[in-house]
N, C-alpha and C positions, 0 to 999 in steps of 0.2 A: 645363291652363294657363287662367287666367282671360281673359275677353275684354279687348281693348284699350280702356281707358276714355277715350282721347283722342277728341275730336269729329272727325267727318269733315272733310276739306278742303272749304271752301266758297269757290269762286272769286270770288264777287261778281258784280255786274251787268255786262253787256256792253251798252254804249250803242248807240243807233241809228247806223247807218253806221260802226260801229267793229268791229274784229276783236278776238277774245278775247286775242290776244297783242300788239295794237297794230301789226299788220303785215298789212294787207289785201294781196292779191296778184292779179295778172291771170292768167286761164287761159282759153284758147280765146276766146270772144267776150264776156268779162265780167270783173267784179271779184268776188273771193271774200272774204267775211268769216267766219272761224270764229266761231261763237257758242257751241258746246259742243264741247270737245275730248275725245278719248279719254282724255286725262290726268285729266279731271274725273270720268270715269265708270268707271274701271278697265277701259276698253276696251268698255264696254257700248254706247256710241253716240257719234256725233259729228254736228254739224249745221252747215250753212253757209247763210248768206244770200248769194244771188248776184244781182248787178245785171248784166243782159245789155244790152250796147251795140249789138248787131247781131242780125239774124235768124239762125236756125240753131241747131245744137246738136250733141251728140256722135253718133257712129254707134250703130247698134243693137248692144247688148252685153248680156252676162250677168254678174251678180255671183254667184260660186259660194258665197260665205259671208255676204253681207249682203242684208237687205231694204232697199230704198230708197224713202223716202216723200217726195213732192213736195207743196208747198203754194204755189199761185200767189198772190203778193201784189199784183202789178201787171202789166198787159198781158194778152196771150193767148198760150197755148202749145198746140202740137199734141203729143200723147203717143201712143206705141204701146206697149202692154203685151201680150205674146203676139202674136196676129194682129189684135187690135182697135185701132182708132184713136179718139182722143177729143180734142175741142177744149175747153180749160179756160180760165176767166177768174178774176179776183180772188175769193178766198175758196174756190175749188175745190181739191180735193186728190185724189191718186191714189197707189196703192202699186205699186211694181215689186218683186214678191217675188223672193227669191233663186232662181236657176235658171231664171227666166223672161226671155226676151229683151225688152228695153225700150229706148226712146229718147225724146227730146223735142226740140222745136225751138221757139225763140222766134218767134212769129208777128208780133209787134209790132216797131216800130222800136227800142223799148227795153222791157224787162220785168224783173220781179223775182220770184225763185223761191227759196223756202226748201227745202233738201234735207237730209234726215236719214238717216243710215245706222245700222242696228242689226244686229249689233254693229259697232263702228267699223272693225275690221280695219285695213287699210293705206290707207284712203281719204285721210287727211290727208297721208300721204307721197306718194300718187299725185298729188294736186293740186299740192303744192309742187314735186315733180319735174317735172310738166308745165309749171308756171309758169316754171321755170328754163330749159326748152327754148324757150319763147316762140314767136316767129314762125317758128322753124325746125321747128316741129311738122309732120310729114307724116302721112298715114294709116298708113304703115308704122311710124313711131316711136310713134304713138298705140297701135297694136295691140301693139307690144312692151312699152311702158310698162304697158298694161292687163294683159298676161300676168304681168308682174313683180309686180303688185299684186292678183292674185287675180280678174281679170276676163278676159273673152274677147269680142273684137269678132266679131259674127256677121252683120253687114250694114252697108249704107251709112247715112249720116245721113238723117233724114227730109227730104223735099223740100217746101219751102213753095210752095204754088200761087198 
């Protein structure tokens, strides 16, 4: 069978402070804008720009199938990858490899963090389902939601000193 001669789908630009689908959504302590969808990459990756309105972040967790890359755009963040902790600022990045416990916390009153997942897996569905839960999110619901989307909560959120 000859290769498909049609060009690949090119989604076009996603403007600053815009979501790939025109539908930013809240999750935990911030706003999420999808910049690259799994639909754009045949599941190869997805990326989110997140604007954090409060201090804090998710609990220590493991992705069983995704590497997670973080790029700090604004503010300061505390990261834990494995047993090591790092304080990162604008322009800094760090990888949370699959299978390695990691967490982060916004250290600043507000911050901005680009997050990329490779492969995309169920991450888009995870964030959208979590957003639908909204303020009713509890640690137990977060852990259940995580399990349903290929992750495991293995510890508490990082404490900001």
